[in-house]
Residue, then its C-alpha position, 0 to 999 in steps of 0.5 A: m814353704t820353708e826349704q829343708f836341708k839335710l846336713v850330715v856330720v861325718s866324724a872319725g873321732t874315736s873317743d867319747p866325748s870327741s874333740t873331732r865330733l865337737l868341732a864338726e857339731r859346732a860347725a853344723q849347729r852354726v850352719a843350722q843357725l845361719a840357715s834359719e836366719k835366711q828362712y831355711q831349715a837344716g836338720i842334722q844327722v851324725v855318722e860316727l865312723r867308730e861305730l862302723a869300724s868293723e864294717i868299714a874294714n870288712a868292706l875294704v877286704s871283701n867289698h861287702i857292705g854291712p847294714k850299718l855301713q849301708q845306712a851311713i852311705t844312704t844318709l850321705q847320698h841324700a845329704d844336701g851338705i856335709v861336714a867331714s871331720t877327722p883327727v890327725y895321726k902321724a901328720g895325716a887324716s885317720g885311716l878310719f876316715t880315709s877308708f870310709f870315703q875310699i869305699l864310697d862309689n865314685d859318683l855318690l858325692i858329685a857336686k855335694p857341698v862339704v866343709l872339711a875339719a880336723t883336730a890335733g894336739t899341735a898346730r904342726h898338723a894345721l896343713v893336713v886339711d888343705d894338703q891332704m883332705r882336699g885332694l880326696f874330696a876333689y877326686l870324689r868331685t865334691v864342692v869343698v868350701p874355701t874355709s877349712l877348719f882345724a883345731s889344735t889344743e890351744d885353738w879351742q879358747d881362741n876366738a879365731l876358731n869361731k870366726r873360721i867356723d862362721r865363714a865355713a858355715l856361711e859358705l856351706v849355706a850359700l852353696m846349699a841354698s844355690g841349689f848347685e848340686k841339684q842343678v848339676r845332677a839334673e842338667s849335667w850328670g851325663r857330662y861326667q865320666h862315670e864308672f859302670g856300676s858306680a851308682g847302680g846304673t843311674e850314672l848311665s841311665i841304664d835300667l839294670d832290672s830290664d830283661l836285656m840286662r838280666l839276660a846279659a848277667g846270665g839270668h832269665a828274662 
């Protein structure tokens, strides 16, 4: 039986069409091709952050997670691999992109393989991926592939971009095929420092629906 991978593209592009989404989709499609060559299948789902902007802003100020935002979070929770892509503004990842990942539970993405990508109008922003984005995803305890992707206006016609996409895609397929995330979560989950409630109680193997926990919360057993 062929193993099926769930690959999620997270794009913070604000235009339609978007070069940010285009870069992420090119990477995701290459992942799917390489996976197929290795007798795997990779289904691709896209999370467009521009469609979630109002719910992301509301979550930042009220901690309320709207239905569309919750669906996006659930999609990420079940992902086997992620391609996360952002435009660069003022020498940094977009606020929409960083805000989305900042509202996620700390435990949601532990050990998930990730390709990081960014687009900009000039090559002056090329270091944003490695200088800024990797730190955020390290905090979330993901496994970022060695090859990052960056495309400025002049890069789209350069074959070097295709070579970087090939490298990043191969690295992501290798990580997904290794079962690294599943092994970490199955065998080493309890060795991580978890924040109570960050994963609905599963981070501490606590049954939040037990009589004891309902009483502790002021409810009735």
